[in-house]
C-alpha positions in Angstrom: 115.6 127.8 155.2 118.8 126.2 153.7 122.0 127.6 152.4 122.8 127.0 148.7 126.3 125.6 148.2 127.6 127.0 145.0 131.0 125.2 145.4 129.2 121.8 145.6 127.2 122.5 142.5 130.4 123.5 140.6 132.1 120.3 141.7 129.1 118.2 140.6 129.0 119.9 137.2 132.8 119.5 136.7 132.6 115.8 137.6 129.7 115.2 135.2 131.6 116.9 132.4 134.8 115.0 133.1 132.9 111.8 132.8 132.0 112.7 129.2 134.4 110.0 127.9 132.4 108.6 125.0 134.3 110.5 122.3 135.8 108.6 119.5 139.1 109.6 117.9 139.3 110.2 114.2 142.9 111.3 114.2 145.0 113.2 116.7 143.2 116.5 115.8 139.5 115.4 115.4 137.1 113.6 117.8 133.5 112.8 117.4 130.5 111.3 119.2 126.9 110.3 118.7 124.3 111.2 121.3 120.9 109.8 120.2 120.6 110.9 116.6 123.0 113.9 117.0 126.6 113.7 115.9 129.1 116.2 117.2 132.5 116.7 115.6 135.3 118.7 117.2 138.6 119.6 115.6 141.7 121.5 116.7 145.2 121.9 115.5 147.8 124.0 117.3 150.3 124.0 114.5 150.7 120.2 114.0 148.3 119.5 111.2 147.4 121.9 108.3 145.3 121.9 105.2 145.4 123.4 101.7 145.0 127.1 102.0 145.8 129.1 98.8 142.2 129.1 97.7 141.9 125.3 98.0 139.8 123.0 100.2 141.8 120.6 102.3 140.4 117.3 103.8 141.4 117.1 107.5 139.6 113.7 108.1 136.8 111.4 106.9 134.1 110.1 109.3 133.0 106.5 109.4 129.7 105.8 107.5 127.4 105.6 110.4 128.4 109.2 111.5 128.1 110.9 108.2 125.4 113.5 107.4 122.8 112.8 104.7 123.5 116.3 103.2 126.5 118.5 103.1 126.8 120.3 106.5 128.5 123.7 106.6 130.6 124.6 109.6 132.2 127.6 111.0 135.9 127.4 111.9 138.6 129.7 113.1 142.1 129.8 111.8 144.9 131.9 113.3 146.1 134.7 111.1 144.6 136.4 108.1 141.1 137.7 107.5 138.0 136.0 109.1 135.9 136.4 106.0 137.8 134.1 103.7 137.2 130.8 105.5 134.7 128.0 104.8 134.1 124.5 105.9 131.8 121.6 105.6 131.3 117.9 106.2 130.0 116.2 103.0 127.8 113.1 102.6 130.9 110.9 102.1 132.1 112.0 105.5 135.0 114.2 104.4 135.7 117.2 106.7 136.7 119.9 104.3 138.2 123.3 105.3 139.0 126.3 103.1 141.1 129.4 103.6 142.3 131.7 100.9 145.5 132.3 102.8 148.5 130.1 102.5 148.8 126.7 104.2 146.8 126.9 107.5 148.0 124.8 110.5 146.3 126.6 113.5 142.5 126.0 113.4 139.5 124.8 115.4 135.8 124.0 114.9 132.9 122.3 116.6 129.7 121.2 114.7 126.6 119.1 115.5 124.0 117.7 113.1 121.2 115.1 113.1 121.6 111.8 111.4 
């Protein structure tokens, strides 16, 4: 008959997450990592880095060859302002991270995508 210590469990979980330091920096807005054969890419701009807009794709970074998918991988991203239905994104086989928005120049955005390699 023992008491379960939730605070201790939360501390343990927080400490394990804070040790997740194997991320690589692509640029100041995009980081990535490989865990086994899964690559995860995370990107976020809070107004400091934008892309195309105006019905054009913009490249926000290019991954090194050993982190690139073998096929184009679609991704969902969020951008501040405008409609949510006019956005598209993908990472292509050459490693380019491409985002699309039909609105004008977009500088507030974020995404997270994982894929096998």
